[in-house]
Every structure is written in C-alpha cells, then in structure tokens.
ROTI-602250 format. One line per field, with one value per atom (N, C-alpha, C): residue number from 1; residue in one letter; chain; atom name; x, y, z. Coordinates in steps of 0.1 Angstrom, whole numbers. Atoms other than C-alpha are relative to their C-alpha. Layout:
<nodes>
pos <- (NUM|...)
code <- (A|...)
unit <- (A|...)
site <- (CA|...)
px <- (X|...)
py <- (Y|...)
pz <- (Z|...)
</nodes>
This chain:
<nodes>
pos <- (1|1|1|2|2|2|3|3|3|4|4|4|5|5|5|6|6|6|7|7|7|8|8|8|9|9|9|10|10|10|11|11|11|12|12|12|13|13|13|14|14|14|15|15|15|16|16|16|17|17|17|18|18|18|19|19|19|20|20|20|21|21|21|22|22|22|23|23|23|24|24|24|25|25|25|26|26|26|27|27|27|28|28|28|29|29|29|30|30|30|31|31|31|32|32|32|33|33|33|34|34|34|35|35|35|36|36|36|37|37|37|38|38|38|39|39|39|40|40|40|41|41|41|42|42|42|43|43|43|44|44|44|45|45|45|46|46|46|47|47|47|48|48|48|49|49|49|50|50|50|51|51|51|52|52|52|53|53|53|54|54|54|55|55|55|56|56|56|57|57|57|58|58|58|59|59|59|60|60|60|61|61|61|62|62|62|63|63|63|64|64|64|65|65|65|66|66|66|67|67|67|68|68|68|69|69|69|70|70|70|71|71|71|72|72|72|73|73|73|74|74|74|75|75|75|76|76|76|77|77|77|78|78|78|79|79|79|80|80|80|81|81|81|82|82|82|83|83|83|84|84|84|85|85|85|86|86|86|87|87|87|88|88|88|89|89|89|90|90|90|91|91|91|92|92|92|93|93|93|94|94|94|95|95|95|96|96|96|97|97|97|98|98|98|99|99|99|100|100|100|101|101|101|102|102|102|103|103|103|104|104|104|105|105|105|106|106|106|107|107|107|108|108|108|109|109|109|110|110|110|111|111|111|112|112|112|113|113|113|114|114|114|115|115|115|116|116|116|117|117|117|118|118|118|119|119|119|120|120|120|121|121|121|122|122|122|123|123|123|124|124|124|125|125|125|126|126|126|127|127|127|128|128|128|129|129|129|130|130|130|131|131|131|132|132|132|133|133|133|134|134|134|135|135|135|136|136|136|137|137|137|138|138|138|139|139|139|140|140|140|141|141|141|142|142|142|143|143|143|144|144|144|145|145|145|146|146|146|147|147|147|148|148|148|149|149|149|150|150|150|151|151|151|152|152|152|153|153|153|154|154|154|155|155|155|156|156|156|157|157|157|158|158|158|159|159|159|160|160|160|161|161|161)
code <- (M|M|M|L|L|L|E|E|E|S|S|S|F|F|F|A|A|A|K|K|K|I|I|I|R|R|R|Y|Y|Y|K|K|K|K|K|K|P|P|P|M|M|M|S|S|S|D|D|D|E|E|E|S|S|S|A|A|A|P|P|P|T|T|T|P|P|P|P|P|P|P|P|P|M|M|M|D|D|D|D|D|D|P|P|P|S|S|S|F|F|F|P|P|P|S|S|S|S|S|S|D|D|D|T|T|T|P|P|P|P|P|P|P|P|P|M|M|M|D|D|D|P|P|P|G|G|G|G|G|G|L|L|L|T|T|T|G|G|G|L|L|L|P|P|P|I|I|I|P|P|P|G|G|G|Q|Q|Q|G|G|G|K|K|K|L|L|L|T|T|T|E|E|E|K|K|K|D|D|D|D|D|D|R|R|R|T|T|T|F|F|F|G|G|G|M|M|M|L|L|L|A|A|A|H|H|H|L|L|L|L|L|L|G|G|G|I|I|I|F|F|F|T|T|T|G|G|G|F|F|F|V|V|V|G|G|G|P|P|P|L|L|L|I|I|I|I|I|I|W|W|W|L|L|L|V|V|V|K|K|K|K|K|K|D|D|D|E|E|E|S|S|S|P|P|P|F|F|F|V|V|V|D|D|D|D|D|D|Q|Q|Q|G|G|G|K|K|K|E|E|E|A|A|A|L|L|L|N|N|N|F|F|F|Q|Q|Q|I|I|I|A|A|A|M|M|M|T|T|T|I|I|I|G|G|G|I|I|I|I|I|I|I|I|I|S|S|S|Y|Y|Y|F|F|F|G|G|G|I|I|I|A|A|A|I|I|I|F|F|F|V|V|V|G|G|G|C|C|C|L|L|L|T|T|T|F|F|F|P|P|P|A|A|A|L|L|L|L|L|L|I|I|I|L|L|L|N|N|N|L|L|L|I|I|I|F|F|F|A|A|A|I|I|I|M|M|M|G|G|G|T|T|T|V|V|V|K|K|K|A|A|A|N|N|N|E|E|E|G|G|G|V|V|V|A|A|A|Y|Y|Y|R|R|R|Y|Y|Y|P|P|P|V|V|V|N|N|N|L|L|L|R|R|R|F|F|F|I|I|I|K|K|K)
unit <- (A|A|A|A|A|A|A|A|A|A|A|A|A|A|A|A|A|A|A|A|A|A|A|A|A|A|A|A|A|A|A|A|A|A|A|A|A|A|A|A|A|A|A|A|A|A|A|A|A|A|A|A|A|A|A|A|A|A|A|A|A|A|A|A|A|A|A|A|A|A|A|A|A|A|A|A|A|A|A|A|A|A|A|A|A|A|A|A|A|A|A|A|A|A|A|A|A|A|A|A|A|A|A|A|A|A|A|A|A|A|A|A|A|A|A|A|A|A|A|A|A|A|A|A|A|A|A|A|A|A|A|A|A|A|A|A|A|A|A|A|A|A|A|A|A|A|A|A|A|A|A|A|A|A|A|A|A|A|A|A|A|A|A|A|A|A|A|A|A|A|A|A|A|A|A|A|A|A|A|A|A|A|A|A|A|A|A|A|A|A|A|A|A|A|A|A|A|A|A|A|A|A|A|A|A|A|A|A|A|A|A|A|A|A|A|A|A|A|A|A|A|A|A|A|A|A|A|A|A|A|A|A|A|A|A|A|A|A|A|A|A|A|A|A|A|A|A|A|A|A|A|A|A|A|A|A|A|A|A|A|A|A|A|A|A|A|A|A|A|A|A|A|A|A|A|A|A|A|A|A|A|A|A|A|A|A|A|A|A|A|A|A|A|A|A|A|A|A|A|A|A|A|A|A|A|A|A|A|A|A|A|A|A|A|A|A|A|A|A|A|A|A|A|A|A|A|A|A|A|A|A|A|A|A|A|A|A|A|A|A|A|A|A|A|A|A|A|A|A|A|A|A|A|A|A|A|A|A|A|A|A|A|A|A|A|A|A|A|A|A|A|A|A|A|A|A|A|A|A|A|A|A|A|A|A|A|A|A|A|A|A|A|A|A|A|A|A|A|A|A|A|A|A|A|A|A|A|A|A|A|A|A|A|A|A|A|A|A|A|A|A|A|A|A|A|A|A|A|A|A|A|A|A|A|A|A|A|A|A|A|A|A|A|A|A|A|A|A|A|A|A|A|A|A|A|A|A|A|A|A|A|A|A|A|A|A|A|A|A|A|A|A|A|A|A|A|A|A|A|A|A|A|A)
site <- (N|CA|C|N|CA|C|N|CA|C|N|CA|C|N|CA|C|N|CA|C|N|CA|C|N|CA|C|N|CA|C|N|CA|C|N|CA|C|N|CA|C|N|CA|C|N|CA|C|N|CA|C|N|CA|C|N|CA|C|N|CA|C|N|CA|C|N|CA|C|N|CA|C|N|CA|C|N|CA|C|N|CA|C|N|CA|C|N|CA|C|N|CA|C|N|CA|C|N|CA|C|N|CA|C|N|CA|C|N|CA|C|N|CA|C|N|CA|C|N|CA|C|N|CA|C|N|CA|C|N|CA|C|N|CA|C|N|CA|C|N|CA|C|N|CA|C|N|CA|C|N|CA|C|N|CA|C|N|CA|C|N|CA|C|N|CA|C|N|CA|C|N|CA|C|N|CA|C|N|CA|C|N|CA|C|N|CA|C|N|CA|C|N|CA|C|N|CA|C|N|CA|C|N|CA|C|N|CA|C|N|CA|C|N|CA|C|N|CA|C|N|CA|C|N|CA|C|N|CA|C|N|CA|C|N|CA|C|N|CA|C|N|CA|C|N|CA|C|N|CA|C|N|CA|C|N|CA|C|N|CA|C|N|CA|C|N|CA|C|N|CA|C|N|CA|C|N|CA|C|N|CA|C|N|CA|C|N|CA|C|N|CA|C|N|CA|C|N|CA|C|N|CA|C|N|CA|C|N|CA|C|N|CA|C|N|CA|C|N|CA|C|N|CA|C|N|CA|C|N|CA|C|N|CA|C|N|CA|C|N|CA|C|N|CA|C|N|CA|C|N|CA|C|N|CA|C|N|CA|C|N|CA|C|N|CA|C|N|CA|C|N|CA|C|N|CA|C|N|CA|C|N|CA|C|N|CA|C|N|CA|C|N|CA|C|N|CA|C|N|CA|C|N|CA|C|N|CA|C|N|CA|C|N|CA|C|N|CA|C|N|CA|C|N|CA|C|N|CA|C|N|CA|C|N|CA|C|N|CA|C|N|CA|C|N|CA|C|N|CA|C|N|CA|C|N|CA|C|N|CA|C|N|CA|C|N|CA|C|N|CA|C|N|CA|C|N|CA|C|N|CA|C|N|CA|C|N|CA|C|N|CA|C|N|CA|C|N|CA|C|N|CA|C|N|CA|C|N|CA|C|N|CA|C|N|CA|C|N|CA|C|N|CA|C|N|CA|C|N|CA|C|N|CA|C|N|CA|C|N|CA|C|N|CA|C|N|CA|C|N|CA|C|N|CA|C|N|CA|C|N|CA|C)
px <- (6|0|10|-7|25|8|-6|44|-13|8|12|-5|-2|17|8|-16|53|-2|-1|41|-9|8|20|7|-11|36|-4|7|29|8|-2|31|8|-7|58|-9|10|44|2|-8|47|8|-9|76|-5|2|74|-1|-2|82|-12|16|49|-12|14|24|-4|6|2|1|-7|9|-13|17|-23|2|1|-36|8|0|-24|-11|17|-48|-4|-1|-45|0|5|-56|-14|16|-87|-10|10|-101|-6|8|-112|-10|13|-143|4|-5|-134|-12|11|-153|-11|10|-168|-12|8|-186|-12|14|-224|-2|5|-231|-10|9|-251|-18|12|-289|-10|10|-318|-9|9|-347|-10|13|-369|7|-9|-343|3|-1|-343|6|-8|-318|-12|7|-338|-14|10|-371|-9|6|-396|-1|7|-401|-13|20|-436|13|-2|-431|7|-9|-413|-5|12|-444|-10|7|-471|-9|3|-486|7|-10|-472|1|-8|-457|-14|13|-488|-7|8|-507|2|-7|-484|-2|4|-482|-18|14|-522|-6|3|-527|10|-10|-500|-7|10|-517|-12|12|-551|2|-4|-535|-3|-1|-529|-14|9|-555|-15|12|-583|-2|-2|-569|-10|3|-581|-15|17|-620|-2|2|-618|4|-8|-596|6|-12|-579|-2|8|-606|9|-5|-593|13|-13|-558|1|-2|-563|-5|8|-588|10|-8|-561|11|-11|-533|-2|3|-554|-1|5|-562|13|-9|-530|13|-15|-499|5|-6|-492|6|-5|-489|5|-15|-462|3|-11|-437|-6|2|-445|-13|12|-481|-1|2|-475|6|-4|-451|-9|7|-474|-9|11|-502|1|-5|-488|5|-5|-471|-11|14|-506|-9|9|-524|5|-7|-499|-5|3|-503|-16|16|-543|-4|1|-542|1|-4|-523|-9|7|-539|-17|12|-576|4|-4|-559|1|-4|-549|-14|8|-578|-15|11|-605|7|-6|-578|-4|3|-585|-12|14|-621|-5|1|-622|9|-4|-598|-8|9|-622|-8|7|-639|11|-10|-606|7|-1|-604|22|-9|-570|-3|3|-586|-4|6|-601|15|-14|-564|9|-6|-550|-10|12|-585|2|-6|-581|13|-12|-545|3|-2|-544|-6|6|-570|6|-8|-549|9|-14|-516|-3|7|-536|-1|1|-546|13|-10|-515|15|-8|-492|-9|3|-518|1|1|-518|16|-17|-481|6|0|-478|-8|7|-504|7|-10|-480|11|-13|-451|-2|-4|-463|-4|1|-480|12|-10|-448|11|-9|-434|12|-11|-414|-6|5|-422|2|3|-432|4|-3|-422|-6|2|-443|10|-10|-425|-1|2|-442|-6|10|-456|3|-5|-459|-5|2|-454|-15|5|-482|0|0|-480|13|-20|-443|0)
py <- (-15|3|11|-12|25|2|1|15|12|-8|30|17|-16|63|9|-3|63|3|-3|64|13|-13|95|13|-11|124|13|-9|156|15|-11|189|11|-17|219|10|-14|247|9|-7|274|15|-7|294|17|-16|335|6|-8|345|-3|1|330|3|-7|340|13|-10|369|7|-11|400|9|-7|411|13|-14|447|7|-9|473|0|-3|479|15|-13|515|4|-4|512|9|-5|536|-7|1|518|-14|12|490|4|-11|497|-5|3|497|-11|8|472|7|-5|495|8|-8|515|-14|9|493|-3|4|482|7|-10|503|-6|9|495|9|-4|507|5|-5|528|-9|6|502|-10|3|485|-18|14|448|3|-1|448|-4|5|440|1|-3|449|13|-11|476|8|-9|509|5|-12|530|16|-10|558|-3|0|540|-1|2|537|13|-11|561|6|-4|560|12|-6|586|-12|9|572|-2|1|576|-8|5|559|-14|11|531|-6|9|525|-1|7|528|-13|11|501|-13|14|477|-4|3|481|-4|4|475|-16|16|441|-6|8|429|-2|1|439|-2|1|432|-17|19|392|1|10|389|2|1|401|-9|3|388|-13|13|359|3|-1|358|15|-7|378|13|-18|416|0|2|407|-1|9|390|16|-16|428|11|-13|452|-4|3|434|-1|5|427|19|-13|465|8|-9|483|-8|7|459|6|-5|474|20|-13|509|4|-2|504|-16|9|481|-7|1|483|-5|2|477|-14|13|444|-10|8|431|-11|2|435|-9|6|424|-11|11|393|-10|6|384|-2|1|390|-10|10|370|-13|12|343|-9|8|337|0|1|343|-16|13|312|-11|9|292|-3|-2|304|-10|2|294|-18|16|257|-4|6|252|1|-3|264|-9|11|241|-15|12|213|-5|0|220|-4|1|221|-14|15|186|-7|7|178|0|-3|185|-13|15|151|-12|9|134|7|-8|158|9|-5|174|17|-14|203|7|-7|211|13|-7|225|7|-7|236|8|-9|255|14|-20|288|-1|-6|283|9|-8|293|12|-14|319|8|-9|334|4|-6|333|7|-9|348|15|-17|376|6|-4|383|1|-1|379|9|-9|400|17|-14|430|1|-5|427|8|-6|433|11|-14|459|8|-9|478|3|9|467|12|-11|484|12|-13|513|12|-5|522|-1|3|517|-7|11|486|-11|9|457|-9|10|428|-13|11|392|-10|8|369|-11|11|341|-14|15|308|8|-5|315|-7|9|295|10|-8|312|-8|7|304|7|-10|336|7|-4|347|11)
pz <- (-3|2|-5|1|7|-13|11|-25|-12|10|-43|3|1|-28|-1|5|-36|-13|11|-69|-6|3|-66|-7|4|-84|5|-9|-69|-11|13|-95|12|-8|-82|0|2|-73|-8|8|-95|8|-2|-97|6|1|-85|-11|7|-115|-13|6|-133|6|-11|-106|-7|3|-116|10|-13|-92|3|-4|-75|0|-2|-77|9|-10|-56|9|-7|-28|5|0|-30|-12|18|-70|0|1|-73|-8|11|-100|6|-7|-76|9|-7|-55|16|-13|-17|7|-6|7|8|-9|26|-4|10|-3|-5|7|-8|-19|13|-45|-5|4|-64|-2|-3|-62|-9|7|-85|13|-10|-67|7|-11|-61|4|-12|-41|-7|-1|-58|-19|17|-95|-4|10|-123|-1|-3|-112|-5|5|-127|13|-10|-108|-3|7|-111|-8|11|-138|-12|13|-163|-16|14|-188|0|8|-201|17|-13|-165|8|-11|-137|13|-9|-109|12|-9|-87|-6|7|-108|4|-2|-111|12|-8|-78|7|-6|-72|-6|6|-99|3|-13|-82|12|-14|-51|-2|3|-68|-5|3|-82|9|-7|-52|9|-12|-27|-6|4|-52|1|-2|-47|11|-12|-13|2|3|-25|-10|13|-60|-2|4|-58|-14|9|-93|-11|9|-112|-2|1|-101|-2|4|-104|-15|12|-141|-5|3|-147|-1|5|-139|-7|8|-154|-13|11|-187|-9|0|-187|-5|-3|-177|-7|6|-191|-11|9|-217|-1|-3|-201|10|-11|-173|0|-1|-169|17|-13|-133|6|-3|-131|-7|7|-156|6|-9|-135|15|-12|-101|-2|-1|-119|-1|4|-133|15|-14|-94|5|-10|-79|-8|7|-109|5|-2|-102|11|-11|-68|5|-1|-67|-5|8|-92|10|-8|-69|11|-13|-39|-1|2|-57|-4|3|-67|14|-12|-33|10|-4|-20|-1|10|-42|6|-6|-30|13|-16|8|-1|0|2|-1|1|-10|7|-9|15|15|-12|42|5|-3|39|5|-11|51|10|-12|78|1|2|64|-7|4|47|10|-11|83|3|-4|86|-9|9|53|-8|5|44|3|-7|72|-4|1|70|-12|11|33|-2|0|35|8|-11|64|-5|9|40|-9|12|13|2|-6|35|4|3|45|-7|13|16|-12|7|-1|3|-7|25|-1|-3|26|-15|17|-17|-1|2|-15|6|-6|12|-11|12|-11|-9|14|-43|3|-3|-27|5|-4|-14|-16|13|-53|-3|-1|-43|-7|3|-65|9|-7|-44|-5|0|-45|9|-8|-31|5|-1|-10|-6|9|-26|-10|5|-56|-17|11|-89|-13|8|-122|-13|9|-145|-13|13|-165|2|-1|-174|-6)
</nodes>
C-alpha cells in the first residue's frame, strides 16, 4: 500500500516569476469594500419601478396596489382585470399584476384542493391556513406596491410569465 502512495507524483508549485501579481491595494479603479453596491430605486435589481411607462408614478403605485388588494376580495379575477387593462401602459403594473395573478391562481387551486380535503379532515387545517396566508401576503404586496417597490410573494407558481 505504501508503494502505491510513492508512485503518486505531485506537481511543483508555480515559481514566483510565473505567478500573476495582484493589484495594489490603493488602486482607485477597484471599489473599496466599505461602499455598498449600487442598487436601483426599487431596491431589487432588475425589477421595474413606478413611473417608467405611460402612467404617472402615482398611478403606477395605485394600480400595482389594486392588483394585490383586489386579490383578497375577488380571488384571481381582480388582478386579471388590472393586468389585462394596464399591462401595456406600465412595466410596473404589468409585473405586479402578473405577480398577484399568479399568486391568486395558486391560492385558488390550493383552496379548492383543501375544500375537497375536508372530507378526510386534512382540509380542516389547510383551508383556513391558506385563507390566512392569502390575506397576509396580499396585504404585504399591497403595502409594498403602494410604496413603489416591486413585491415578490415568498411562495408563488409562475403560470403567466
């Protein structure tokens, strides 16, 4: 067994001449570690912010908020109407309408399955839990969209992209 270890060849470490030299620490072209990375005004890179489309920033926030808020009362119908009517006028409303619509479709499917699960007593736990989660997450989305921040639901299925 020791003979097999003796046959292993190790590579020589690189000599100092061929090793690349690191940049000097005082080089101004490298950002310092104490400055935070730049972020867009929405707070999340790559997500739309209000005021980029035909609508004003206030209208963007209002329709984004309505997409989430109407989901509480109408299921997926309210966000669907908001998204279909305003998706071409504003990237923010398009994004938030799709997000709210996808979440409400997923909640509707979950609530229907839980309703039928009541027959085997599993639905007695999952049905109210889904209703409460729907209420909490939709309110959180409503508040964030009203602040002008693109909201992402913690758990969401992407039916519409």
